C-alpha positions as CSV (number, residue, x, y, z in Angstrom):
1,M,19.5,-44.9,68.0
2,T,22.3,-42.6,70.0
3,E,23.8,-40.0,67.7
4,Q,27.3,-39.9,67.8
5,R,29.1,-36.5,68.2
6,S,32.2,-35.4,66.4
7,F,35.5,-34.9,68.1
8,M,34.9,-31.2,67.7
9,D,31.4,-31.2,69.3
10,R,32.7,-33.2,72.2
11,T,35.5,-31.0,72.6
12,A,33.2,-27.7,72.4
13,L,31.1,-29.4,75.1
14,F,34.0,-30.2,77.3
15,V,35.4,-26.8,77.0
16,A,31.8,-25.2,77.5
17,R,31.2,-27.1,80.4
18,G,34.5,-26.0,82.1
19,L,36.3,-29.5,81.8
20,G,33.0,-30.8,83.5
21,A,32.3,-28.4,86.1
22,G,29.2,-27.6,84.7
23,L,27.9,-31.0,84.8
24,F,27.6,-30.6,88.5
25,P,24.0,-30.9,89.6
26,V,23.8,-27.9,91.8
27,A,24.7,-24.4,91.0
28,P,27.0,-25.2,88.1
29,G,28.0,-21.6,87.4
30,T,29.5,-21.4,90.9
31,C,31.4,-24.6,90.3
32,G,32.6,-23.1,87.1
33,T,33.8,-19.9,89.1
34,V,35.2,-22.1,91.7
35,L,37.2,-23.9,88.8
36,G,38.5,-20.7,87.5
37,A,39.6,-19.5,91.2
38,L,41.2,-22.8,91.7
39,L,43.2,-22.4,88.3
40,A,44.1,-18.9,88.3
41,P,47.1,-19.0,90.7
42,W,48.8,-21.8,88.6
43,L,47.6,-21.0,85.0
44,F,46.8,-17.4,85.1
45,L,48.0,-15.0,87.8
46,P,51.9,-15.9,87.6
47,L,51.8,-14.6,84.1
48,S,52.9,-11.2,83.3
49,F,50.2,-8.5,82.3
50,P,50.4,-9.0,78.4
51,A,50.4,-12.9,78.6
52,R,47.2,-12.6,81.0
53,L,45.8,-10.3,78.6
54,V,46.2,-12.8,75.7
55,V,44.9,-15.3,77.9
56,V,41.6,-13.8,78.6
57,I,41.2,-12.9,75.0
58,L,41.6,-16.4,73.8
59,V,39.5,-17.8,76.4
60,F,36.9,-15.4,75.4
61,M,37.4,-16.5,71.6
62,L,37.6,-20.2,72.6
63,G,34.6,-19.9,74.8
64,C,32.4,-18.0,72.1
65,W,32.9,-20.8,69.9
66,A,32.3,-23.5,72.4
67,A,29.3,-21.8,73.8
68,D,27.9,-21.5,70.6
69,R,28.3,-25.0,69.5
70,A,26.9,-26.4,73.0
71,E,23.7,-24.2,72.6
72,H,23.3,-25.7,69.0
73,L,24.1,-29.3,70.6
74,L,22.0,-29.2,73.6
75,G,19.2,-27.1,72.1
76,R,18.9,-24.4,74.6
77,K,20.0,-20.8,74.8
78,D,22.6,-20.3,77.5
79,P,22.5,-23.7,79.0
80,G,23.5,-23.7,82.8
81,E,26.0,-26.4,82.3
82,V,28.1,-23.8,80.1
83,V,30.5,-22.3,82.4
84,I,33.5,-21.2,80.6
85,D,32.2,-17.9,80.7
86,E,32.4,-17.8,84.4
87,I,35.9,-18.6,84.0
88,F,36.3,-15.8,81.5
89,G,34.5,-13.3,83.9
90,L,36.4,-14.2,86.9
91,W,39.8,-14.1,85.1
92,L,39.0,-10.9,83.5
93,C,38.2,-9.6,87.1
94,L,41.7,-10.4,88.1
95,L,43.5,-9.2,84.8
96,P,45.1,-6.4,86.3
97,F,46.4,-7.8,89.4
98,A,50.1,-9.4,89.5
99,Q,49.4,-10.9,92.7
100,V,46.3,-11.7,94.8
101,S,46.4,-13.5,98.0
102,T,44.0,-16.3,98.7
103,Q,41.9,-13.8,100.7
104,G,41.9,-11.6,97.5
105,L,40.8,-14.7,95.3
106,V,37.9,-15.1,97.7
107,W,37.0,-11.5,97.4
108,A,37.0,-11.7,93.5
109,F,35.2,-14.9,93.3
110,V,32.3,-13.5,95.6
111,L,32.3,-10.1,93.9
112,F,32.1,-11.5,90.4
113,R,29.2,-13.9,91.4
114,I,27.2,-11.3,93.0
115,F,27.4,-9.2,89.9
116,D,27.0,-12.2,87.4
117,I,24.1,-13.4,89.5
118,A,22.5,-9.9,90.2
119,K,23.1,-8.7,86.6
120,P,23.1,-4.8,87.3
121,W,23.3,-2.4,84.3
122,P,24.6,-3.2,81.7
123,V,25.2,-6.7,82.4
124,R,21.9,-8.2,81.6
125,Q,21.8,-5.9,78.5
126,A,25.2,-7.2,77.2
127,E,23.7,-10.5,76.6
128,S,22.0,-9.3,73.4
129,W,24.9,-7.4,72.1
130,L,26.5,-10.5,70.4
131,P,24.7,-13.4,68.9
132,G,24.8,-17.0,70.3
133,G,28.2,-17.9,72.0
134,G,29.4,-14.3,72.2
135,G,26.2,-13.2,73.8
136,V,27.0,-16.1,76.6
137,M,30.2,-15.0,77.2
138,I,30.0,-11.2,76.9
139,D,27.5,-10.6,79.8
140,D,30.1,-12.4,82.2
141,G,32.8,-10.1,80.8
142,V,31.0,-7.2,81.9
143,A,30.3,-8.8,85.1
144,G,34.0,-9.3,85.5
145,L,34.6,-5.8,84.8
146,W,32.2,-4.6,87.5
147,A,33.9,-7.0,89.9
148,M,37.3,-5.7,88.8
149,V,36.4,-2.0,89.8
150,V,34.9,-2.9,93.1
151,F,37.7,-5.3,93.7
152,A,40.5,-2.5,93.0
153,A,38.5,0.0,95.2
154,I,38.3,-2.5,98.0
155,H,42.1,-2.9,97.7
156,G,43.3,0.2,97.3
157,V,44.7,0.0,93.9
């Protein structure tokens, strides 16, 4: 007998999976970051800094809820198909920049993926700072901060 999921559970999975990007069979985290990069010029970068800050906070909060629910529903800690954290991390990297060229967006993408995959100090440790979905989100936030610092240095900001 197939279990019927509630609307809220389906919504949590949809958000956690980055609108479906996390279901890609190869490199779902990279696919989630690609989605974040594709959406950024339309939904994130045109906003004022205060609005971008609000969006990043809202994505973090929504991502904590969705990732936590997804862990419960899928029965795994930090499932690979959960990619809302990649979108959050990339957008956090881009937060202070009002204008980013296509080349700059590619740089931000590459830098974020390097820090997200390599997990230098304290990215790996950050996973344990918060329970459940918060832990899923916060390590990508720290990777995004690392990427932001390097991105700013490269671009002379």
